[in-house]
Biopython code that builds the backbone (N, CA, C, O; Angstrom):
import numpy as np
from Bio.PDB.StructureBuilder import StructureBuilder

atoms = [
    (1, "UNK", "N", (67.937, 33.613, 64.386)),
    (1, "UNK", "CA", (66.861, 34.273, 63.692)),
    (1, "UNK", "C", (67.405, 34.901, 62.421)),
    (1, "UNK", "O", (68.509, 35.444, 62.399)),
    (2, "UNK", "N", (66.600, 34.816, 61.350)),
    (2, "UNK", "CA", (67.030, 35.327, 60.057)),
    (2, "UNK", "C", (66.974, 36.847, 60.057)),
    (2, "UNK", "O", (66.136, 37.473, 60.707)),
    (3, "UNK", "N", (67.885, 37.396, 59.312)),
    (3, "UNK", "CA", (67.898, 38.852, 59.190)),
    (3, "UNK", "C", (66.762, 39.290, 58.261)),
    (3, "UNK", "O", (66.161, 38.478, 57.557)),
    (4, "UNK", "N", (66.494, 40.558, 58.280)),
    (4, "UNK", "CA", (65.425, 41.082, 57.436)),
    (4, "UNK", "C", (65.747, 40.828, 55.968)),
    (4, "UNK", "O", (64.851, 40.506, 55.187)),
    (5, "UNK", "N", (66.989, 40.965, 55.588)),
    (5, "UNK", "CA", (67.411, 40.726, 54.200)),
    (5, "UNK", "C", (67.155, 39.275, 53.811)),
    (5, "UNK", "O", (66.686, 39.007, 52.705)),
    (6, "UNK", "N", (67.456, 38.335, 54.706)),
    (6, "UNK", "CA", (67.234, 36.907, 54.427)),
    (6, "UNK", "C", (65.730, 36.618, 54.305)),
    (6, "UNK", "O", (65.305, 35.840, 53.451)),
    (7, "UNK", "N", (64.960, 37.238, 55.146)),
    (7, "UNK", "CA", (63.507, 37.041, 55.078)),
    (7, "UNK", "C", (62.941, 37.600, 53.777)),
    (7, "UNK", "O", (62.082, 36.979, 53.153)),
    (8, "UNK", "N", (63.410, 38.742, 53.379)),
    (8, "UNK", "CA", (62.956, 39.346, 52.113)),
    (8, "UNK", "C", (63.356, 38.443, 50.948)),
    (8, "UNK", "O", (62.564, 38.241, 50.028)),
    (9, "UNK", "N", (64.560, 37.904, 50.972)),
    (9, "UNK", "CA", (65.031, 36.997, 49.918)),
    (9, "UNK", "C", (64.160, 35.747, 49.868)),
    (9, "UNK", "O", (63.801, 35.274, 48.790)),
    (10, "UNK", "N", (63.822, 35.217, 51.039)),
    (10, "UNK", "CA", (62.969, 34.029, 51.105)),
    (10, "UNK", "C", (61.580, 34.320, 50.536)),
    (10, "UNK", "O", (61.017, 33.499, 49.812)),
    (11, "UNK", "N", (61.032, 35.488, 50.864)),
    (11, "UNK", "CA", (59.715, 35.873, 50.340)),
    (11, "UNK", "C", (59.779, 36.055, 48.824)),
    (11, "UNK", "O", (58.858, 35.652, 48.114)),
    (12, "UNK", "N", (60.840, 36.649, 48.332)),
    (12, "UNK", "CA", (61.003, 36.840, 46.891)),
    (12, "UNK", "C", (61.079, 35.496, 46.166)),
    (12, "UNK", "O", (60.461, 35.323, 45.116)),
    (13, "UNK", "N", (61.837, 34.542, 46.722)),
    (13, "UNK", "CA", (61.937, 33.209, 46.118)),
    (13, "UNK", "C", (60.567, 32.532, 46.117)),
    (13, "UNK", "O", (60.168, 31.928, 45.121)),
    (14, "UNK", "N", (59.849, 32.635, 47.240)),
    (14, "UNK", "CA", (58.520, 32.040, 47.333)),
    (14, "UNK", "C", (57.587, 32.665, 46.296)),
    (14, "UNK", "O", (56.804, 31.970, 45.649)),
    (15, "UNK", "N", (57.685, 33.986, 46.150)),
    (15, "UNK", "CA", (56.841, 34.703, 45.200)),
    (15, "UNK", "C", (57.132, 34.253, 43.770)),
    (15, "UNK", "O", (56.215, 34.076, 42.969)),
    (16, "UNK", "N", (58.410, 34.070, 43.457)),
    (16, "UNK", "CA", (58.783, 33.610, 42.115)),
    (16, "UNK", "C", (58.253, 32.199, 41.850)),
    (16, "UNK", "O", (57.728, 31.920, 40.772)),
    (17, "UNK", "N", (58.393, 31.321, 42.830)),
    (17, "UNK", "CA", (57.893, 29.945, 42.688)),
    (17, "UNK", "C", (56.371, 29.960, 42.533)),
    (17, "UNK", "O", (55.822, 29.278, 41.668)),
    (18, "UNK", "N", (55.701, 30.738, 43.371)),
    (18, "UNK", "CA", (54.238, 30.824, 43.297)),
    (18, "UNK", "C", (53.805, 31.391, 41.951)),
    (18, "UNK", "O", (52.840, 30.906, 41.360)),
    (19, "UNK", "N", (54.499, 32.402, 41.461)),
    (19, "UNK", "CA", (54.164, 33.003, 40.167)),
    (19, "UNK", "C", (54.349, 31.986, 39.048)),
    (19, "UNK", "O", (53.541, 31.923, 38.121)),
    (20, "UNK", "N", (55.418, 31.187, 39.133)),
    (20, "UNK", "CA", (55.651, 30.163, 38.117)),
    (20, "UNK", "C", (54.532, 29.124, 38.140)),
    (20, "UNK", "O", (54.073, 28.691, 37.083)),
    (21, "UNK", "N", (54.092, 28.723, 39.320)),
    (21, "UNK", "CA", (52.992, 27.758, 39.441)),
    (21, "UNK", "C", (51.682, 28.342, 38.916)),
    (21, "UNK", "O", (50.908, 27.657, 38.248)),
    (22, "UNK", "N", (51.450, 29.596, 39.222)),
    (22, "UNK", "CA", (50.237, 30.264, 38.732)),
    (22, "UNK", "C", (50.259, 30.333, 37.211)),
    (22, "UNK", "O", (49.249, 30.050, 36.567)),
    (23, "UNK", "N", (51.388, 30.702, 36.633)),
    (23, "UNK", "CA", (51.504, 30.782, 35.182)),
    (23, "UNK", "C", (51.283, 29.406, 34.555)),
    (23, "UNK", "O", (50.581, 29.293, 33.550)),
    (24, "UNK", "N", (51.871, 28.365, 35.132)),
    (24, "UNK", "CA", (51.686, 27.003, 34.609)),
    (24, "UNK", "C", (50.215, 26.592, 34.692)),
    (24, "UNK", "O", (49.678, 25.991, 33.761)),
    (25, "UNK", "N", (49.577, 26.917, 35.800)),
    (25, "UNK", "CA", (48.155, 26.595, 35.961)),
    (25, "UNK", "C", (47.317, 27.330, 34.928)),
    (25, "UNK", "O", (46.393, 26.753, 34.356)),
    (26, "UNK", "N", (47.627, 28.594, 34.684)),
    (26, "UNK", "CA", (46.886, 29.363, 33.681)),
    (26, "UNK", "C", (47.090, 28.779, 32.283)),
    (26, "UNK", "O", (46.142, 28.697, 31.503)),
    (27, "UNK", "N", (48.323, 28.372, 31.960)),
    (27, "UNK", "CA", (48.594, 27.773, 30.657)),
    (27, "UNK", "C", (47.819, 26.462, 30.504)),
    (27, "UNK", "O", (47.204, 26.219, 29.466)),
    (28, "UNK", "N", (47.850, 25.628, 31.534)),
    (28, "UNK", "CA", (47.125, 24.355, 31.475)),
    (28, "UNK", "C", (45.618, 24.575, 31.375)),
    (28, "UNK", "O", (44.924, 23.836, 30.677)),
    (29, "UNK", "N", (45.118, 25.586, 32.070)),
    (29, "UNK", "CA", (43.690, 25.910, 31.996)),
    (29, "UNK", "C", (43.314, 26.348, 30.593)),
    (29, "UNK", "O", (42.265, 25.953, 30.083)),
    (30, "UNK", "N", (44.147, 27.154, 29.965)),
    (30, "UNK", "CA", (43.897, 27.605, 28.598)),
    (30, "UNK", "C", (43.883, 26.420, 27.641)),
    (30, "UNK", "O", (43.007, 26.330, 26.782)),
    (31, "UNK", "N", (44.837, 25.520, 27.780)),
    (31, "UNK", "CA", (44.894, 24.327, 26.932)),
    (31, "UNK", "C", (43.641, 23.485, 27.142)),
    (31, "UNK", "O", (43.026, 23.028, 26.178)),
    (32, "UNK", "N", (43.266, 23.282, 28.394)),
    (32, "UNK", "CA", (42.088, 22.473, 28.720)),
    (32, "UNK", "C", (40.816, 23.087, 28.143)),
    (32, "UNK", "O", (39.968, 22.369, 27.614)),
    (33, "UNK", "N", (40.679, 24.397, 28.240)),
    (33, "UNK", "CA", (39.508, 25.063, 27.669)),
    (33, "UNK", "C", (39.453, 24.881, 26.155)),
    (33, "UNK", "O", (38.376, 24.700, 25.588)),
    (34, "UNK", "N", (40.607, 24.929, 25.504)),
    (34, "UNK", "CA", (40.663, 24.703, 24.058)),
    (34, "UNK", "C", (40.235, 23.286, 23.707)),
    (34, "UNK", "O", (39.494, 23.078, 22.745)),
    (35, "UNK", "N", (40.695, 22.314, 24.478)),
    (35, "UNK", "CA", (40.324, 20.916, 24.240)),
    (35, "UNK", "C", (38.828, 20.729, 24.456)),
    (35, "UNK", "O", (38.159, 20.071, 23.658)),
    (36, "UNK", "N", (38.307, 21.302, 25.525)),
    (36, "UNK", "CA", (36.875, 21.178, 25.817)),
    (36, "UNK", "C", (36.042, 21.800, 24.700)),
    (36, "UNK", "O", (35.043, 21.220, 24.276)),
    (37, "UNK", "N", (36.439, 22.956, 24.229)),
    (37, "UNK", "CA", (35.712, 23.620, 23.148)),
    (37, "UNK", "C", (35.733, 22.764, 21.886)),
    (37, "UNK", "O", (34.711, 22.605, 21.219)),
    (38, "UNK", "N", (36.901, 22.216, 21.564)),
    (38, "UNK", "CA", (37.031, 21.362, 20.384)),
    (38, "UNK", "C", (36.155, 20.116, 20.514)),
    (38, "UNK", "O", (35.496, 19.714, 19.555)),
    (39, "UNK", "N", (36.149, 19.514, 21.690)),
    (39, "UNK", "CA", (35.316, 18.330, 21.903)),
    (39, "UNK", "C", (33.840, 18.683, 21.837)),
    (39, "UNK", "O", (33.031, 17.879, 21.374)),
    (40, "UNK", "N", (33.485, 19.857, 22.287)),
    (40, "UNK", "CA", (32.103, 20.303, 22.182)),
    (40, "UNK", "C", (31.662, 20.395, 20.729)),
    (40, "UNK", "O", (30.549, 19.994, 20.387)),
    (41, "UNK", "N", (32.535, 20.922, 19.871)),
    (41, "UNK", "CA", (32.223, 20.990, 18.440)),
    (41, "UNK", "C", (32.090, 19.581, 17.859)),
    (41, "UNK", "O", (31.174, 19.301, 17.086)),
    (42, "UNK", "N", (33.022, 18.697, 18.243)),
    (42, "UNK", "CA", (32.979, 17.321, 17.747)),
    (42, "UNK", "C", (31.686, 16.625, 18.179)),
    (42, "UNK", "O", (31.070, 15.913, 17.385)),
    (43, "UNK", "N", (31.280, 16.825, 19.415)),
    (43, "UNK", "CA", (30.049, 16.196, 19.918)),
    (43, "UNK", "C", (28.842, 16.728, 19.156)),
    (43, "UNK", "O", (27.948, 15.962, 18.796)),
    (44, "UNK", "N", (28.811, 18.035, 18.909)),
    (44, "UNK", "CA", (27.703, 18.616, 18.159)),
    (44, "UNK", "C", (27.644, 18.032, 16.752)),
    (44, "UNK", "O", (26.564, 17.705, 16.258)),
    (45, "UNK", "N", (28.815, 17.898, 16.098)),
    (45, "UNK", "CA", (28.858, 17.319, 14.761)),
    (45, "UNK", "C", (28.383, 15.868, 14.774)),
    (45, "UNK", "O", (27.657, 15.444, 13.874)),
    (46, "UNK", "N", (28.789, 15.106, 15.790)),
    (46, "UNK", "CA", (28.371, 13.709, 15.887)),
    (46, "UNK", "C", (26.865, 13.607, 16.096)),
    (46, "UNK", "O", (26.216, 12.738, 15.513)),
    (47, "UNK", "N", (26.309, 14.482, 16.919)),
    (47, "UNK", "CA", (24.862, 14.473, 17.148)),
    (47, "UNK", "C", (24.113, 14.789, 15.858)),
    (47, "UNK", "O", (23.089, 14.171, 15.566)),
    (48, "UNK", "N", (24.619, 15.749, 15.086)),
    (48, "UNK", "CA", (23.993, 16.069, 13.803)),
    (48, "UNK", "C", (24.075, 14.885, 12.845)),
    (48, "UNK", "O", (23.105, 14.563, 12.159)),
    (49, "UNK", "N", (25.255, 14.233, 12.804)),
    (49, "UNK", "CA", (25.423, 13.060, 11.946)),
    (49, "UNK", "C", (24.479, 11.942, 12.374)),
    (49, "UNK", "O", (23.851, 11.304, 11.529)),
    (50, "UNK", "N", (24.377, 11.703, 13.672)),
    (50, "UNK", "CA", (23.483, 10.662, 14.161)),
    (50, "UNK", "C", (22.030, 10.971, 13.838)),
    (50, "UNK", "O", (21.252, 10.068, 13.533)),
    (51, "UNK", "N", (21.668, 12.234, 13.904)),
    (51, "UNK", "CA", (20.307, 12.633, 13.559)),
    (51, "UNK", "C", (20.031, 12.338, 12.090)),
    (51, "UNK", "O", (18.960, 11.834, 11.751)),
    (52, "UNK", "N", (20.982, 12.647, 11.220)),
    (52, "UNK", "CA", (20.825, 12.365, 9.793)),
    (52, "UNK", "C", (20.729, 10.861, 9.545)),
    (52, "UNK", "O", (19.906, 10.408, 8.749)),
    (53, "UNK", "N", (21.562, 10.104, 10.218)),
    (53, "UNK", "CA", (21.527, 8.642, 10.075)),
    (53, "UNK", "C", (20.184, 8.108, 10.548)),
    (53, "UNK", "O", (19.611, 7.221, 9.917)),
    (54, "UNK", "N", (19.683, 8.639, 11.646)),
    (54, "UNK", "CA", (18.396, 8.203, 12.181)),
    (54, "UNK", "C", (17.273, 8.469, 11.169)),
    (54, "UNK", "O", (16.420, 7.613, 10.937)),
    (55, "UNK", "N", (17.288, 9.656, 10.578)),
    (55, "UNK", "CA", (16.277, 9.991, 9.568)),
    (55, "UNK", "C", (16.368, 9.049, 8.370)),
    (55, "UNK", "O", (15.348, 8.574, 7.871)),
    (56, "UNK", "N", (17.588, 8.781, 7.910)),
    (56, "UNK", "CA", (17.787, 7.885, 6.770)),
    (56, "UNK", "C", (17.298, 6.481, 7.093)),
    (56, "UNK", "O", (16.642, 5.841, 6.270)),
    (57, "UNK", "N", (17.618, 6.005, 8.290)),
    (57, "UNK", "CA", (17.157, 4.677, 8.692)),
    (57, "UNK", "C", (15.632, 4.613, 8.758)),
    (57, "UNK", "O", (15.036, 3.612, 8.362)),
    (58, "UNK", "N", (15.007, 5.665, 9.251)),
    (58, "UNK", "CA", (13.541, 5.706, 9.282)),
    (58, "UNK", "C", (12.957, 5.633, 7.878)),
    (58, "UNK", "O", (11.982, 4.920, 7.638)),
    (59, "UNK", "N", (13.567, 6.383, 6.942)),
    (59, "UNK", "CA", (13.091, 6.346, 5.559)),
    (59, "UNK", "C", (13.242, 4.945, 4.968)),
    (59, "UNK", "O", (12.332, 4.447, 4.305)),
    (60, "UNK", "N", (14.386, 4.314, 5.207)),
    (60, "UNK", "CA", (14.626, 2.965, 4.686)),
    (60, "UNK", "C", (13.671, 1.955, 5.330)),
    (60, "UNK", "O", (13.199, 1.029, 4.670)),
    (61, "UNK", "N", (13.398, 2.139, 6.598)),
    (61, "UNK", "CA", (12.467, 1.244, 7.289)),
    (61, "UNK", "C", (11.076, 1.354, 6.669)),
    (61, "UNK", "O", (10.414, 0.341, 6.445)),
    (62, "UNK", "N", (10.637, 2.565, 6.396)),
    (62, "UNK", "CA", (9.333, 2.763, 5.768)),
    (62, "UNK", "C", (9.293, 2.119, 4.387)),
    (62, "UNK", "O", (8.307, 1.479, 4.022)),
    (63, "UNK", "N", (10.382, 2.292, 3.610)),
    (63, "UNK", "CA", (10.425, 1.679, 2.282)),
    (63, "UNK", "C", (10.404, 0.153, 2.375)),
    (63, "UNK", "O", (9.715, -0.505, 1.595)),
    (64, "UNK", "N", (11.151, -0.410, 3.318)),
    (64, "UNK", "CA", (11.162, -1.858, 3.500)),
    (64, "UNK", "C", (9.790, -2.373, 3.926)),
    (64, "UNK", "O", (9.360, -3.437, 3.483)),
    (65, "UNK", "N", (9.113, -1.632, 4.772)),
    (65, "UNK", "CA", (7.771, -2.036, 5.188)),
    (65, "UNK", "C", (6.813, -2.006, 4.000)),
    (65, "UNK", "O", (5.981, -2.902, 3.858)),
    (66, "UNK", "N", (6.920, -0.997, 3.154)),
    (66, "UNK", "CA", (6.086, -0.910, 1.957)),
    (66, "UNK", "C", (6.381, -2.068, 1.012)),
    (66, "UNK", "O", (5.458, -2.690, 0.485)),
    (67, "UNK", "N", (7.668, -2.363, 0.793)),
    (67, "UNK", "CA", (8.049, -3.470, -0.089)),
    (67, "UNK", "C", (7.581, -4.804, 0.481)),
    (67, "UNK", "O", (7.135, -5.672, -0.270)),
    (68, "UNK", "N", (7.676, -4.976, 1.777)),
    (68, "UNK", "CA", (7.205, -6.203, 2.414)),
    (68, "UNK", "C", (5.704, -6.358, 2.226)),
    (68, "UNK", "O", (5.215, -7.453, 1.949)),
    (69, "UNK", "N", (4.982, -5.265, 2.377)),
    (69, "UNK", "CA", (3.539, -5.288, 2.185)),
    (69, "UNK", "C", (3.193, -5.655, 0.742)),
    (69, "UNK", "O", (2.307, -6.474, 0.498)),
    (70, "UNK", "N", (3.897, -5.043, -0.213)),
    (70, "UNK", "CA", (3.648, -5.345, -1.627)),
    (70, "UNK", "C", (3.976, -6.801, -1.942)),
    (70, "UNK", "O", (3.230, -7.452, -2.673)),
    (71, "UNK", "N", (5.074, -7.323, -1.407)),
    (71, "UNK", "CA", (5.436, -8.727, -1.624)),
    (71, "UNK", "C", (4.405, -9.661, -1.008)),
    (71, "UNK", "O", (4.060, -10.681, -1.604)),
    (72, "UNK", "N", (3.911, -9.326, 0.173)),
    (72, "UNK", "CA", (2.878, -10.145, 0.811)),
    (72, "UNK", "C", (1.604, -10.158, -0.024)),
    (72, "UNK", "O", (0.957, -11.195, -0.167)),
    (73, "UNK", "N", (1.244, -8.991, -0.577)),
    (73, "UNK", "CA", (0.065, -8.922, -1.453)),
    (73, "UNK", "C", (0.269, -9.786, -2.701)),
    (73, "UNK", "O", (-0.634, -10.508, -3.123)),
    (74, "UNK", "N", (1.482, -9.698, -3.288)),
    (74, "UNK", "CA", (1.775, -10.494, -4.488)),
    (74, "UNK", "C", (1.755, -11.986, -4.159)),
    (74, "UNK", "O", (1.227, -12.782, -4.935)),
    (75, "UNK", "N", (2.316, -12.365, -3.034)),
    (75, "UNK", "CA", (2.292, -13.775, -2.627)),
    (75, "UNK", "C", (0.868, -14.256, -2.385)),
    (75, "UNK", "O", (0.530, -15.385, -2.741)),
    (76, "UNK", "N", (0.044, -13.429, -1.794)),
    (76, "UNK", "CA", (-1.349, -13.788, -1.555)),
    (76, "UNK", "C", (-2.071, -13.976, -2.882)),
    (76, "UNK", "O", (-2.857, -14.912, -3.033)),
    (77, "UNK", "N", (-1.813, -13.098, -3.844)),
    (77, "UNK", "CA", (-2.422, -13.219, -5.165)),
    (77, "UNK", "C", (-1.957, -14.499, -5.855)),
    (77, "UNK", "O", (-2.769, -15.221, -6.434)),
    (78, "UNK", "N", (-0.661, -14.783, -5.795)),
    (78, "UNK", "CA", (-0.133, -16.015, -6.387)),
    (78, "UNK", "C", (-0.727, -17.243, -5.712)),
    (78, "UNK", "O", (-1.053, -18.221, -6.384)),
    (79, "UNK", "N", (-0.869, -17.204, -4.421)),
    (79, "UNK", "CA", (-1.460, -18.336, -3.703)),
    (79, "UNK", "C", (-2.917, -18.532, -4.110)),
    (79, "UNK", "O", (-3.386, -19.661, -4.247)),
    (80, "UNK", "N", (-3.622, -17.426, -4.299)),
    (80, "UNK", "CA", (-5.016, -17.493, -4.737)),
    (80, "UNK", "C", (-5.104, -18.134, -6.125)),
    (80, "UNK", "O", (-5.980, -18.958, -6.386)),
    (81, "UNK", "N", (-4.188, -17.744, -7.004)),
    (81, "UNK", "CA", (-4.153, -18.315, -8.357)),
    (81, "UNK", "C", (-3.844, -19.814, -8.280)),
    (81, "UNK", "O", (-4.490, -20.623, -8.945)),
    (82, "UNK", "N", (-2.859, -20.170, -7.469)),
    (82, "UNK", "CA", (-2.505, -21.592, -7.318)),
    (82, "UNK", "C", (-3.675, -22.395, -6.759)),
    (82, "UNK", "O", (-3.899, -23.535, -7.165)),
    (83, "UNK", "N", (-4.406, -21.814, -5.846)),
    (83, "UNK", "CA", (-5.551, -22.509, -5.244)),
    (83, "UNK", "C", (-6.653, -22.744, -6.262)),
    (83, "UNK", "O", (-7.398, -23.716, -6.132)),
    (84, "UNK", "N", (-6.787, -21.888, -7.276)),
    (84, "UNK", "CA", (-7.818, -22.016, -8.282)),
    (84, "UNK", "C", (-7.447, -22.994, -9.387)),
    (84, "UNK", "O", (-8.320, -23.512, -10.084)),
    (85, "UNK", "N", (-6.165, -23.244, -9.545)),
    (85, "UNK", "CA", (-5.729, -24.168, -10.604)),
    (85, "UNK", "C", (-6.142, -25.591, -10.244)),
    (85, "UNK", "O", (-6.193, -25.969, -9.073)),
    (86, "UNK", "N", (-6.439, -26.373, -11.296)),
    (86, "UNK", "CA", (-6.794, -27.772, -11.004)),
    (86, "UNK", "C", (-5.583, -28.513, -10.427)),
    (86, "UNK", "O", (-4.436, -28.224, -10.768)),
    (87, "UNK", "N", (-5.861, -29.446, -9.572)),
    (87, "UNK", "CA", (-4.784, -30.219, -8.947)),
    (87, "UNK", "C", (-4.217, -31.181, -9.989)),
    (87, "UNK", "O", (-4.958, -31.781, -10.767)),
    (88, "UNK", "N", (-2.910, -31.314, -9.991)),
    (88, "UNK", "CA", (-2.257, -32.234, -10.933)),
    (88, "UNK", "C", (-2.184, -33.615, -10.294)),
    (88, "UNK", "O", (-1.963, -33.762, -9.092)),
    (89, "UNK", "N", (-2.366, -34.565, -11.099)),
    (89, "UNK", "CA", (-2.176, -35.923, -10.592)),
    (89, "UNK", "C", (-0.928, -36.483, -11.246)),
    (89, "UNK", "O", (-0.634, -36.176, -12.402)),
    (90, "UNK", "N", (-0.205, -37.292, -10.519)),
    (90, "UNK", "CA", (1.064, -37.820, -11.028)),
    (90, "UNK", "C", (0.853, -38.997, -11.871)),
    (90, "UNK", "O", (1.815, -39.570, -12.384)),
]
sb = StructureBuilder()
sb.init_structure("model")
sb.init_model(0)
sb.init_chain("A")
sb.init_seg("    ")
for serial, (resi, resn, name, xyz) in enumerate(atoms, 1):
    if name == "N":
        sb.init_residue(resn, " ", resi, " ")
    sb.init_atom(name, np.array(xyz, "f"), 0.0, 1.0, " ", f" {name:<3s}", serial, name[0])
structure = sb.get_structure()
């Protein structure tokens, strides 16, 4: 059986090892929280960028639809003019 001094020494060693593990866990937790916070900022920035891109794409889509409509109107007018012209014979 171990003496009281040996038992106290064993408890002290265990306490030191446990304290070292606790400190390492706390350091890793702090690092992880910093990474998570940074990624949260990055995600927020990406969402804002995507929102801006979405708005820009919507504006461009509306402009393209307007231009397509105007071109269709112009083509219809040109076709009407062509239909009114006398037919050419070869």
